[in-house]
N, C-alpha and C positions, 0 to 999 in steps of 0.2 A: 800292283800298287803297293803291297807290303814291302817288296824289295826296294822300291824307290823311296818309300817312307823311311826305311831303316838307313838307306844311304844318306838321306837328308839329315837324319838324326846324327849319323856319324860325323858329318860336316859340322853341324852345330855344336857338338860336344868336343870337337877337335880330338877325334878318337885315337890319336897316337899316344895317349896317356899310357904309362906303364902300370902294370898291376899293382905295384907298390904304392901307387898314389890313387888307388880306386876310391878311397874314402876322403879325399881332399882335393884341393884345386890342382889344375895341371902343373907339372913341374917345369914351367917355362918362365922366362923373364916377363915382366910387365911390358905391354906393347899396345900400339894402335895400328890399324891397317885398313885398307879398302878391301872388299871381298868381291869376287866374281864367281857366282854359282851357276853351273849349267846342269840341267836335268830335264829329261823329257823333251829335248829339242829347244828348250827355252833357257835364256840367260838372265840371271837376276843379279844386279849390283847392289852393294850395301857397304856397311862399315862394321868393324869389330873393335872392341876395347877390352883389355884384360888387365886387372890389377886389384889389389886388396882382396884377393880370394874370390873375385867376382868377374864374370864375363858378360859383356853386352853385345848383342847383335842388332843392327838397324837395317831395315830394308823397306822398300815401297812396294806394296801389292796393289795393283791397279793405280789409283791416285791417292791411296791412303798410306800414311807412314805407320809402320808396325815395328815394335822393338821387343826384345826379350832380354831379361837379365837373369843370369844363373848365379845364385849365391851358394857356393859349395859348402861353406861351413854350416849354413842354416838348412842345407839340402832343400832349397826352394827355387822355383822358377817363377818369374814375374813376366806377364805379357802386357805390354803397354799398347792399347788400342785407342783410336780417336774417340772423342765424346759421341754419344753419352756413355759408352761402355767404360772407358778409362782403364785402370790397372786391375788385372786379375792375378791372383797368386795361387800356386798349388805346390804340393810336395813333389820332390823328385823321387819317385818310388823305385824300389828295387824289384819291380814286377817284370819277369823275363818276357811276358807277353806284350809289354808296352815298349814299342821301339824307341820311345823317347826316354826310357829308363834303362837302357842297355847297361849291364854291369861291366864296367871297364875291367874289373878283376878277372873277367872271363877272356880277356884279350890275350892273344899270343902274337909276338912279333918275330919276323924273320928278315934279316938283312939280305937284300937281293941286288944291290949295286949302288953306283954313284952317278949323279947327273948334275948338270948346271941348269938351274931354273931362274929366269929373270936375273941372271948375273950372279946368283948365289950358289956356291958349291953345296950339294946336298947328299945325304945318305938316303937311299930309297929303301923302304921297308914294306913288307906285306903284313897287314894286321888281320888276324882271323878272330872273329867272335862267334859265339854260339847263342842263338836266340830261339827258345822253344824247340830245342833239339836240332836246329838247322844251322849250318855254318855259313857265315857271310864274310867275304874277304874284301879288303880295301887296300889301297896303296897310299903311302904317306911319304912325302919328301921333306926331310928335316935339314934345315940350313945350318951347316957347321959354323958359318960366320955370324949366326944370330943365336948362338947358344942352343942349337937344335930345335929352334922354333919351326913348326911346319909352315911351308910356303905353298904346299899343294896337298890336297886330300882327294882321292878319287876311288870310285868303285872299280874293282878289277875288270868288270865286264863292260866298262865304259859308259854305264848308264848315268853316272853322276860325277861331277868334278867341281871342287871349290879351290880357287886360287886366292892367296893373300898377297896384296901388292902395296907398294908405298909404305912399307913397314917402318915404324919408328919405335925403337926401344925406349922404355921409360914409363913412369906411372901416368895413367890417364887422369883427367880431371875427376876428383872423387865424386862430384855430383853426377857425373855421367854414368857411373856404375852403381849408384845408390838408388834403390827403388823408391817411388813416392810413398808417402806415409799414409795414403788413403786407399791402399789396395784392398780389393774384396776377394773373397774365396771364389775360385773358378767354378761356376755351377756345372760346367760340362765335365770336370775331372772325374766326378763320381760316376757319371753315366759311362764314360770311356772305360773305367775300371770294371763296371758291371758287365758291359758288353764284352770286354776281353775275357772275363771269367766265364761268361755264358756261351762263348763261341765254341762250337764243337771242335774237338781235336782231329786233325787229319791223320788217317791211318797210312 
């Protein structure tokens, strides 16, 4: 489960960031796209928008629309859920035990080839991160005709894959990547941090 969770986090954070940009937004052009995420034998479709130093992911879980907005300058993540919950916010922590706060500065990239994905010429790279002393590897395909924007991110063991399709370069609607003004602190964030700190270390 942890391995799958980290793979999902890699997809959400577009983990092909370079270490030089660990403390800022991804070094990619603004864009919008459809997403197709496959993990655990299930495929989930959604949408993504990146611009103004923020990234938004939209998907449907069951029959409920769920969105996440990552504000890189504020180092915050906003989760938009249906009423009555609404918007919850939490800090993007640099906790190595939290798979959703994997430090991109720990990432190492290795060029391993070239492939054409959905008509886009790409450079295929292997990204290795270390979380709690364990190495996790992913594969990223960067489209050279889209300013090295990733069009596919996948776990090297095949357990996870996210594809970006119908990509359009350009700034998204500013309202789309702006969190609502009535967001509340995520009451579960503290519990997850305490559980992570209390979890026994594997020998």
